[in-house]
Every structure is written in C-alpha cells, then in structure tokens.
C-alpha positions, 0 to 999 in steps of 0.5 A, a space after each residue: 500500500 502507499 505510505 499515508 504519511 511520515 507520522 504513520 511510518 513513525 508509529 510503526 517505527 515506535 513499535 519496530 524501532 530497529 532499521 535495516 537496509 541489508 537483508 543479510 543482517 536482518 533481525 525479526 521485527 526490523 523495518 526494512 528500507 529498500 535503498 538503492 544505488 549505482 550497484 545495488 537495488 534493495 527493492 529486489 530483496 523486499 520480499 526476501 526481507 519479509 520472508 526473513 522476518 522484517 515487519 514491514 518493507 519500505 520500497 520505491 519500485 513496484 513489487 509483485 506480491 500476494 495479497 497476504 503481505 499487501 499491508 506490509 509493503 509500503 510504497 513511497 516515492 523515494 526510500 532514501 528521502 523517506 528514511 531521512 524524513 523519518 529521522 527528522 521526525 524522530 529528532 524533533 521528539 527530543 529537546 536534548 543537546 545534539 552535537 554535530 561534528 565535522 572537519 577534514 581530519 580527526 573528526 572520528 577520533 574527536 567524536 569518540 573522545 567527546 562520546 567517552 566524556 559525555 557517556 561517563 556522566 550522561 546517557 549518550 548516543 553517537 555515530 557508530 564507527 564512521 557511519 557519517 554519510 547520507 545513509 549513516 546520519 539518519 540511521 544514527 538518529 534513528 538509533 537514539 532511544 527515548 532515554 537519551 540525554 546527549 547525542 553526538 552526530 558525526 558528519 562527513 562530506 566530500 562536496 558542497 551542500 552535504 553538511 547542510 543537508 545533514 543539518 536539515 534533519 539532524 538539527 544540531 544545537 551544538 557543533 564543532 569543526 575540527 579543522 579544514 584541510 586539503 581533503 576531498 579537493 576533487 569534490 570541494 574544488 579548493 581549500 576555500 571550498 572545503 571551508 565553505 562546505 564544512 562551514 555549513 555546520 556553523 551556518 546552521 548554528 548561526 541561523 538557529 541560535 546554536 553554540 559552537 566549540 571553536 579551536 581558536 588557534 585556527 584563525 580561519 575557524 574563528 573567522 568562520 564562526 563570526 556572528 554565532 551567538 554562542 562560542 566556546 573556544 579552546 587552543 594551545 595559545 588562546 581560548 577559554 580553555 588552554 593547554 599544551 602537549 608533550 610526549 611521554 613514553 611515546 604517548 600524548 600528554 596534555 598539560 592545562 594552562 587555563 580554564 580547567 580544574 584538570 592539571 594533566 591528562 596522560 592519553 593513549 594516543 600517539 601524536 601531538 596533532 591529537 591535542 585539538 581533539 582532546 581539547 574539544 572533548 574536554 571543552 564539551 565536558 566542562 561546558 556540560 558540567 561533567 565532573 573533572 575526574 570523570 573527564 580525565 578518566 574517560 580520556 585516559 581510558 580511551 584506547 584508539 582502534 581501527 588503525 587510528 593513531 595506534 602504537 603497536 608492537 610488531 615483530 620486535 618493532 614499534 609501529 605507529 599505525 594511522 592508516 584509516 585515512 589520509 590527505 595532504 594535511 593529515 599526512 604532513 602532521 603525521 610526518 612532522 610528528 614522526 620526525 620529532 619523535 625520540 626514536 632511532 632507525 625510523 622507517 616511513 611507510 606511506 600510501 597514496 592519497 585519494 580524491 584530490 582531483 587535479 591537485 593530486 600529483 602536486 600534493 604527492 610530490 610535496 609530500 616527497 619534498 617534506 620527506 626529503 627534509 628529514 633523515 629516515 632509515 628507509 622510506 617506502 611509498 605505496 600506490 596512488 600518484 607516488 608512481 608518477 612522482 620523482 623520488 629516490 625512495 622504494 616504491 610498491 604498487 600496492 600494500 601486499 607487495 610492500 608487506 612482502 618486502 618488509 617481511 623479507 627485511 626481518 626488521 627488528 628494533 625499528 620504529 615505523 610510521 604506517 599511513 595512507 588513504 583507506 583505499 590503499 589498505 596500508 594496515 595490510 603490511 602488518 598482516 601475517 
C-alpha cells in the first residue's frame, strides 16, 4: 500500500524501532528500507526481507506480491528521502543537546573522545564507527532511544551542500569543526571550498541560535564562526580553555594552562596533532558540567582502534599505525610528528592519497619534498600518484607487495610510521 504519511511510518517505527537496509543482517521485527544505488537495488530483496522476518518493507519500485503481505509493503516515492524524513521526525521528539561534528581530519577520533566524556556522566548516543554519510546520519538518529540525554552526530562530506543537508534533519544545537584541510579537493574544488562546505555546520548554528566549540588557534575557524551567538573556544595559545602537549613514553600528554580544574591528562594516543581533539572533548565536558575526574578518566581510558593513531608492537618493532585515512594535511602532521619523535632507525611507510582531483600529483610530490627534509632509515611509498612522482625512495604498487618486502627485511628494533588513504589498505603490511 502507499505510505499515508511520515507520522504513520513513525508509529510503526515506535513499535519496530530497529532499521535495516541489508537483508543479510536482518533481525525479526526490523523495518526494512529498500535503498538503492549505482550497484545495488534493495527493492529486489523486499520480499526476501519479509520472508526473513522484517515487519514491514519500505520500497520505491513496484513489487509483485500476494495479497497476504499487501499491508506490509509500503510504497513511497523515494526510500532514501523517506528514511531521512523519518529521522527528522524522530529528532524533533527530543529537546536534548545534539552535537554535530565535522572537519577534514580527526573528526572520528574527536567524536569518540567527546562520546567517552559525555557517556561517563550522561546517557549518550553517537555515530557508530564512521557511519557519517547520507545513509549513516539518519540511521544514527534513528538509533537514539527515548532515554537519551546527549547525542553526538558525526558528519562527513566530500562536496558542497552535504553538511547542510545533514543539518536539515539532524538539527544540531551544538557543533564543532575540527579543522579544514586539503581533503576531498576533487569534490570541494579548493581549500576555500572545503571551508565553505564544512562551514555549513556553523551556518546552521548561526541561523538557529546554536553554540559552537571553536579551536581558536585556527584563525580561519574563528573567522568562520563570526556572528554565532554562542562560542566556546579552546587552543594551545588562546581560548577559554588552554593547554599544551608533550610526549611521554611515546604517548600524548596534555598539560592545562587555563580554564580547567584538570592539571594533566596522560592519553593513549600517539601524536601531538591529537591535542585539538582532546581539547574539544574536554571543552564539551566542562561546558556540560561533567565532573573533572570523570573527564580525565574517560580520556585516559580511551584506547584508539581501527588503525587510528595506534602504537603497536610488531615483530620486535614499534609501529605507529594511522592508516584509516589520509590527505595532504593529515599526512604532513603525521610526518612532522614522526620526525620529532625520540626514536632511532625510523622507517616511513606511506600510501597514496585519494580524491584530490587535479591537485593530486602536486600534493604527492610535496609530500616527497617534506620527506626529503628529514633523515629516515628507509622510506617506502605505496600506490596512488607516488608512481608518477620523482623520488629516490622504494616504491610498491600496492600494500601486499610492500608487506612482502618488509617481511623479507626481518626488521627488528625499528620504529615505523604506517599511513595512507583507506583505499590503499596500508594496515595490510602488518598482516601475517
């Protein structure tokens, strides 16, 4: 039957609050949304979803079915926009803080740190993993239950108007942009395009009397946040909250200078470039009056995973594994941090960067120039446009070939940096 209204669907959702878009993960009673894309069409699996226990199937193509299940197939004009509309309807039932987080680098780590801090004191829901796109954001919203006291929503974007579209149904009343760097230049067109795209979060907050948490050391973020009615700042050299970073036993230690009852936080994160991520979490915790001892414990107990700023032992070597994603900005920070690290026999193993458009070759060559400014025992370049660059380093077409080479070296007592874009899968060099 044709879906009468979003409110009708919401009543069904309240009775069946689990959403599924993949029949392979379906559980009894789930609402099945038949999403489709360039390489898949969920409508084809609608009947199978019902047979496997879905309570209802929401479709946007004609489905041949028997009268027995007529009232369990809901026909809509577009499944994705219906999912997003349902997410907005659900969001409108809450009056709690919704914190939107975006940025070029560090947004997932920041989101996880903010969640750890808030969850230590409030019932908090957040984005799982980096499920931060046009499907992930509405699914995250629909996972929030009625006992929620806080919600933290990560928003990713690779083109203009994307963050604005998420804000339309996530409706954040608080927000944070980690930074604006050289990421997704193919979609944004330029660094100014990145700022405009990420700044859509500030635009929404500005138009809805929201509050922004702003890294005040980044002048461009201060300028972008101009006109917001409420701003809480943090930074190394300025801000309502101030702190500096040191490295203790290879891990980041944060020392607070201003605005915090906490003196130090010893983290399990590698890299002083994580300081802004820590400060964002502490700022939000203090703003919402999370007890200082809970903030400190939450951050100190946070251990990174999923190839993000991890310090690992591998066959008698120390490894900094930061291979979940990469762009020119994050690569530069990682390399410069590695250069400052108090270690000998350093090996850099980096993979190519994606979605840089016509700047890709120049950005890869710029990284090689940066590498040449420091002394390394060995540099291994993998994939991407490194193949077209001028360099004297060891190059492999893919991570598996690099793995074979590393294995043959029988390395011991070395310190390795492993980083690259997700598509290069640099973590494979450590696999047995």
